[in-house]
Residue frames relative to the residue before (quaternion, step in Angstrom):
aa qw qx qy qz dx dy dz
X 1.0000 0.0000 0.0000 0.0000 0.00 0.00 0.00
X 0.3469 -0.7471 0.5347 0.1886 3.55 -0.82 1.01
X 0.4879 -0.6481 0.4963 0.3091 3.56 -1.06 0.76
X 0.4426 -0.6735 0.5286 0.2666 3.52 -1.18 0.66
X 0.5136 -0.6023 0.4884 0.3673 3.59 -1.16 0.48
X 0.3719 -0.6856 0.5737 0.2499 3.52 -1.34 0.26
X 0.1857 -0.7350 0.6425 0.1120 3.53 -1.06 0.85
X 0.1394 -0.7796 0.6093 0.0396 3.54 -0.55 1.25
X 0.1248 -0.7935 0.5947 0.0337 3.58 -0.55 1.19
X 0.1065 -0.7719 0.6259 0.0337 3.57 -0.72 1.12
X 0.0389 0.8470 -0.5115 0.1395 3.54 -0.49 1.27
X 0.4683 0.6378 -0.5743 0.2100 3.48 -1.57 0.09
X 0.7505 -0.4209 0.2503 0.4437 3.62 -1.25 0.01
X 0.6844 -0.4594 0.3619 0.4353 3.59 -1.30 0.21
X 0.8502 0.2056 -0.1733 0.4525 3.54 -1.28 0.68
X 0.4790 0.6566 -0.4543 0.3648 3.59 1.10 0.64
X 0.6267 -0.5718 0.3354 0.4096 3.60 1.23 0.14
X 0.3102 0.7952 -0.4744 0.2153 3.58 1.26 0.29
X 0.7020 0.4864 -0.2843 0.4357 3.57 0.75 -1.05
X 0.6514 0.5090 -0.3182 0.4640 3.58 0.92 -0.87
X 0.6726 0.4791 -0.3014 0.4766 3.59 0.90 -0.88
X 0.6373 0.5328 -0.3350 0.4447 3.61 0.93 -0.84
X 0.6660 0.4894 -0.3037 0.4740 3.59 0.91 -0.87
X 0.6375 0.5291 -0.3232 0.4574 3.58 0.97 -0.86
X 0.6840 0.4832 -0.2899 0.4633 3.59 0.84 -0.96
X 0.6468 0.5150 -0.3283 0.4568 3.60 0.91 -0.87
X 0.6557 0.5016 -0.3165 0.4672 3.58 0.94 -0.84
X 0.6827 0.4838 -0.2945 0.4616 3.59 0.88 -0.89
X 0.7031 0.4427 -0.2635 0.4901 3.59 1.03 -0.76
X 0.3824 -0.7358 0.4739 0.2962 3.58 1.21 -0.48
X 0.5842 0.5559 -0.3803 0.4528 3.57 1.05 0.75
X 0.6366 -0.5427 0.3725 0.4018 3.61 -1.22 0.26
X 0.2225 -0.7063 0.6506 0.1682 3.51 -1.36 0.46
X 0.1397 -0.7630 0.6281 0.0620 3.54 -0.83 1.04
X 0.0945 -0.8247 0.5572 -0.0213 3.53 -0.35 1.33
X 0.4613 -0.7206 0.4456 0.2634 3.57 -0.53 1.17
X 0.7027 0.4663 -0.2867 0.4544 3.61 0.82 -0.93
X 0.6134 0.5191 -0.3580 0.4756 3.62 1.11 -0.50
X 0.6053 0.5325 -0.3483 0.4783 3.57 1.09 -0.70
X 0.6726 0.4836 -0.2993 0.4734 3.57 0.90 -0.92
X 0.6390 0.5314 -0.3395 0.4405 3.59 0.91 -0.84
X 0.6223 0.5327 -0.3369 0.4642 3.58 1.04 -0.72
X 0.6548 0.4884 -0.3049 0.4896 3.57 1.07 -0.73
X 0.6142 0.5509 -0.3423 0.4496 3.59 1.04 -0.80
X 0.6467 0.5521 -0.3205 0.4174 3.57 0.96 -0.86
X 0.7390 0.3582 -0.2315 0.5216 3.59 1.16 -0.48
X 0.6189 0.4986 -0.3421 0.5013 3.57 1.29 0.36
X 0.3124 -0.7826 0.5047 0.1879 3.62 -0.15 1.23
X 0.8674 0.1211 -0.1109 0.4698 3.55 -1.15 0.80
X 0.2818 0.7714 -0.5249 0.2237 3.60 1.11 0.58
X 0.0735 -0.7661 0.6380 0.0232 3.56 -1.05 0.87
X 0.3846 -0.7235 0.5105 0.2608 3.64 -0.63 1.03
X 0.1050 0.7727 -0.6180 0.0998 3.54 -1.04 0.85
X 0.7012 -0.4773 0.3324 0.4125 3.55 -1.27 0.27
X 0.7559 0.2907 -0.1654 0.5627 3.57 1.08 -0.75
X 0.0725 0.8508 -0.5119 0.0939 3.54 1.10 0.83
X 0.4206 -0.7326 0.4733 0.2496 3.62 -0.68 1.04
X 0.6371 0.5235 -0.3413 0.4511 3.61 1.21 -0.21
X 0.4687 0.7062 -0.4408 0.2955 3.62 1.19 -0.22
X 0.7005 0.4577 -0.2783 0.4716 3.61 0.80 -0.96
X 0.6655 0.4765 -0.3310 0.4695 3.65 0.80 -0.81
X 0.6220 0.5334 -0.3447 0.4580 3.61 1.04 -0.71
X 0.6380 0.5311 -0.3175 0.4583 3.57 0.93 -0.89
X 0.6676 0.5070 -0.2987 0.4561 3.57 0.92 -0.92
X 0.6729 0.4817 -0.2966 0.4766 3.61 0.87 -0.92
X 0.6125 0.5660 -0.3342 0.4391 3.58 1.00 -0.87
X 0.7403 0.4077 -0.2395 0.4779 3.60 0.73 -1.03
X 0.6009 0.5378 -0.3695 0.4617 3.62 1.06 -0.58
X 0.6452 0.5202 -0.3158 0.4620 3.59 0.96 -0.86
X 0.6592 0.5010 -0.3031 0.4718 3.57 0.88 -0.94
X 0.6639 0.5207 -0.3059 0.4410 3.58 0.88 -0.96
X 0.6540 0.5148 -0.3155 0.4558 3.60 0.88 -0.91
X 0.6770 0.4867 -0.2980 0.4647 3.59 0.90 -0.89
X 0.6611 0.4923 -0.3158 0.4701 3.61 0.92 -0.82
X 0.6308 0.5315 -0.3344 0.4559 3.60 0.98 -0.77
X 0.6789 0.4623 -0.2774 0.4984 3.57 1.16 -0.61
X 0.5542 -0.6394 0.3797 0.3740 3.61 1.27 0.03
X 0.4567 0.6946 -0.4357 0.3452 3.59 1.23 0.41
X 0.3287 -0.6917 0.6103 0.2023 3.56 -0.89 0.99
X 0.0767 0.8157 -0.5687 0.0734 3.59 -0.94 0.81
X 0.3719 -0.6681 0.5974 0.2419 3.49 -1.41 0.29
X 0.0809 -0.7836 0.6155 0.0233 3.59 -0.86 1.01
X 0.0835 -0.8156 0.5725 0.0031 3.56 -0.78 1.04
X 0.2842 0.7087 -0.6127 0.2039 3.52 -1.01 0.99
X 0.5341 -0.5661 0.4908 0.3916 3.58 -1.28 0.13
X 0.0717 -0.8531 0.5167 -0.0060 3.56 0.43 1.30
X 0.0343 -0.7767 0.6289 -0.0037 3.60 -0.03 1.23
X 0.6419 -0.6055 0.3159 0.3488 3.53 -0.92 0.97
X 0.7440 0.4377 -0.2689 0.4273 3.62 0.52 -1.11
X 0.7060 0.4643 -0.2676 0.4630 3.60 1.08 -0.65
X 0.8075 0.3475 -0.1318 0.4580 3.56 0.95 -0.89
X 0.5340 0.6374 -0.4190 0.3646 3.63 1.10 -0.50
X 0.6384 0.5310 -0.3553 0.4293 3.66 0.90 -0.75
X 0.6755 0.4676 -0.2998 0.4849 3.62 1.11 -0.53
X 0.6798 0.4943 -0.2853 0.4605 3.57 1.13 -0.62
X 0.6034 0.6095 -0.3658 0.3614 3.61 0.95 -0.82
X 0.6743 0.4845 -0.3305 0.4487 3.67 0.83 -0.77
X 0.6312 0.5549 -0.3331 0.4275 3.60 1.18 -0.46
X 0.5000 0.6776 -0.4149 0.3445 3.59 1.24 -0.30
X 0.6672 0.4794 -0.3159 0.4746 3.61 1.10 -0.51
X 0.6732 0.4945 -0.2906 0.4667 3.61 1.26 -0.25
X 0.8279 0.0974 0.0270 0.5517 3.58 1.06 -0.74
X 0.4697 -0.5854 0.5622 0.3473 3.50 -1.38 0.22
X 0.2287 -0.8062 0.5381 0.0905 3.55 -0.61 1.16
X 0.0322 -0.7490 0.6618 0.0015 3.55 -1.07 0.89
X 0.1697 -0.7916 0.5813 0.0815 3.57 -0.89 0.93
X 0.1046 -0.7488 0.6523 0.0527 3.52 -1.04 0.91
X 0.1619 -0.7827 0.5982 0.0568 3.55 -0.72 1.15
X 0.2333 -0.7701 0.5802 0.1257 3.60 -0.59 1.14
X 0.0174 -0.7977 0.6027 -0.0118 3.53 -1.00 0.85
X 0.1181 0.7499 -0.6446 0.0910 3.52 -1.17 0.71
X 0.5953 -0.5898 0.3851 0.3866 3.64 -1.04 0.57
X 0.6562 -0.5415 0.3703 0.3728 3.56 -1.18 0.65
X 0.6467 0.5061 -0.3616 0.4415 3.68 0.85 -0.70
X 0.6234 0.5216 -0.3416 0.4719 3.61 1.09 -0.63
X 0.6120 0.5352 -0.3415 0.4716 3.59 1.02 -0.78
X 0.6623 0.5128 -0.3012 0.4557 3.57 0.88 -0.97
X 0.6670 0.5014 -0.3003 0.4621 3.59 0.90 -0.92
X 0.6569 0.5013 -0.3175 0.4651 3.60 0.90 -0.86
X 0.6661 0.5081 -0.3053 0.4527 3.59 0.91 -0.88
X 0.6795 0.4904 -0.2865 0.4644 3.60 1.08 -0.68
X 0.8240 0.3365 -0.1193 0.4401 3.58 0.89 -0.92
X 0.6235 0.5530 -0.3593 0.4200 3.63 1.13 -0.36
X 0.3252 -0.7855 0.4979 0.1712 3.59 -0.34 1.26
X 0.6096 0.5619 -0.3537 0.4331 3.61 1.19 -0.39
X 0.6315 0.5463 -0.3289 0.4410 3.58 1.25 -0.12
X 0.3036 0.8026 -0.4775 0.1886 3.62 1.24 0.18
X 0.7155 0.4491 -0.2629 0.4660 3.62 0.96 -0.78
X 0.5605 0.6486 -0.3701 0.3580 3.59 1.24 -0.12
X 0.4185 -0.7003 0.4832 0.3177 3.60 1.18 -0.25
X 0.2126 0.8347 -0.4868 0.1454 3.57 1.14 0.66
X 0.5607 0.5845 -0.4180 0.4114 3.62 1.07 -0.44
X 0.6465 0.4912 -0.3159 0.4909 3.58 1.03 -0.74
X 0.6174 0.5408 -0.3359 0.4621 3.59 1.04 -0.79
X 0.6760 0.4914 -0.2880 0.4676 3.57 0.87 -0.97
X 0.6456 0.5126 -0.3202 0.4667 3.59 0.95 -0.86
X 0.6529 0.5046 -0.3138 0.4698 3.60 0.97 -0.83
X 0.6407 0.5160 -0.3279 0.4644 3.60 1.00 -0.80
X 0.6807 0.4923 -0.2880 0.4598 3.59 0.90 -0.93
X 0.6936 0.4568 -0.2685 0.4881 3.59 1.09 -0.71
X 0.4924 -0.6737 0.4208 0.3558 3.58 1.28 -0.15
X 0.4772 0.6835 -0.4269 0.3504 3.59 1.28 0.23
X 0.7741 0.1739 -0.1185 0.5971 3.59 1.24 -0.33
X 0.0263 -0.7768 0.6287 -0.0258 3.53 -0.92 1.02
X 0.4056 -0.7394 0.4767 0.2480 3.61 -0.47 1.15
X 0.5941 0.5830 -0.3600 0.4213 3.60 1.17 -0.51
X 0.6683 0.4995 -0.2958 0.4651 3.61 1.23 -0.40
X 0.3489 0.7551 -0.4793 0.2800 3.58 1.31 0.10
X 0.2533 -0.7700 0.5708 0.1310 3.60 -0.85 0.97
X 0.2899 -0.7958 0.5145 0.1341 3.55 -0.28 1.32
X 0.6557 -0.4966 0.4001 0.4042 3.54 -1.30 0.41
X 0.2039 -0.8139 0.5384 0.0787 3.56 -0.86 0.99
X 0.2990 0.7438 -0.5380 0.2604 3.58 0.97 0.82
X 0.4464 -0.6822 0.5137 0.2673 3.56 -1.13 0.69
X 0.3856 0.6757 -0.5177 0.3559 3.54 0.38 1.35
X 0.6524 -0.5033 0.3627 0.4354 3.62 -1.17 0.35
X 0.0309 -0.8025 0.5933 -0.0539 3.56 -0.85 1.09
X 0.0862 -0.7824 0.6165 0.0186 3.55 -1.05 0.87
X 0.2574 -0.7415 0.6001 0.1543 3.58 -0.95 0.91
X 0.0822 -0.7968 0.5987 0.0012 3.56 -0.84 1.07
X 0.2956 -0.7357 0.5864 0.1655 3.57 -0.78 1.07
X 0.1367 -0.8190 0.5564 0.0305 3.57 -0.65 1.17
X 0.2872 0.8039 -0.4836 0.1932 3.60 1.25 0.31
X 0.7837 -0.0486 0.0981 0.6114 3.56 0.92 -0.97
X 0.7694 -0.0742 0.0127 0.6343 3.56 0.27 1.27
X 0.5496 -0.5930 0.4621 0.3644 3.57 -1.13 -0.64
X 0.0127 0.7727 -0.6335 0.0384 3.52 -0.98 0.97
X 0.4073 -0.2836 -0.8124 0.3060 1.63 -0.86 2.33
X 0.6281 -0.5720 0.3983 0.3459 3.54 -1.31 0.41
X 0.7102 -0.4783 0.3043 0.4174 3.56 -1.28 0.24
X 0.5940 0.5518 -0.3841 0.4418 3.64 1.05 -0.54
X 0.6733 0.4747 -0.2907 0.4866 3.59 0.96 -0.84
X 0.6219 0.5261 -0.3461 0.4655 3.59 1.04 -0.72
X 0.6552 0.5042 -0.3168 0.4649 3.60 0.91 -0.86
X 0.6257 0.5249 -0.3419 0.4649 3.60 0.99 -0.77
X 0.6280 0.5264 -0.3240 0.4728 3.59 1.02 -0.81
X 0.6875 0.4926 -0.2860 0.4503 3.59 0.90 -0.91
X 0.7175 0.4471 -0.2471 0.4735 3.58 1.08 -0.65
X 0.4439 0.6805 -0.4667 0.3494 3.59 1.26 -0.04
X 0.4745 -0.6761 0.4697 0.3116 3.60 -0.78 0.93
X 0.5538 -0.6043 0.4447 0.3611 3.57 -1.09 0.65
X 0.5865 -0.5643 0.4289 0.3920 3.57 -1.15 0.49
X 0.4836 -0.6539 0.4956 0.3048 3.57 -1.06 0.74
X 0.5078 -0.6247 0.4798 0.3489 3.56 -1.03 0.69
X 0.5623 -0.5965 0.4458 0.3595 3.55 -1.14 0.62
X 0.4111 -0.6988 0.5159 0.2767 3.60 -0.81 0.95
X 0.4907 -0.6432 0.4954 0.3163 3.56 -1.11 0.68
X 0.3112 -0.7565 0.5487 0.1724 3.52 -1.03 0.80
C-alpha cells in the first residue's frame, strides 16, 4: 500500500503570518507551497488596469486555479503546503473533496489584531492584497479578525502564534505534520 500525500493547509485572517510560515514549512519539508495570493498576483499581472476590490472579478478564477493546482499535485502523490485565508463557509467545499486524495493537516495562524493592523500598514509585499480596504473596514468596524470562522473539518489542527516567531516552534510544527493519521475505526 502506497502512502498518501499530506496536504498542509495554513490558514487564518489576512496579515497573520500565513504566507511566511507556509514558505518556511515548504522549504523545511522540501515540498511545494501553493500560495493563493501569489496565484492571484500572477493573474493580476496579465490583467491590464486591475484594481483589487471586494467583488474582484479575479477571485473566482483564482479559487478555481488554486484548487485545480492542488488537486493535480495530490493526484500525483505530491505532499504540499497550501496557504490562503480559508474561511469555513467559502473554502470547506473545496477542501472536502481532497480528503480522499491526501491526509489533511490544518495550521491556524494567530496574532493579536494590533499586529495584523501594523503588518497590513507596513509590509510593502502586501500591495496586491487590497490591504487599504482591509484597514478601512477594520477602522470602520466592518471587519473584525476575531470573527474569522476557521475551517471546521474533523482533521488534525494546530494553532500557531506568529506574533514574534512561531509558538510552537517549527520543530514542533514539523512533528505535528509528520504524525501518522489516525487509523479508521475497525468494523465490529
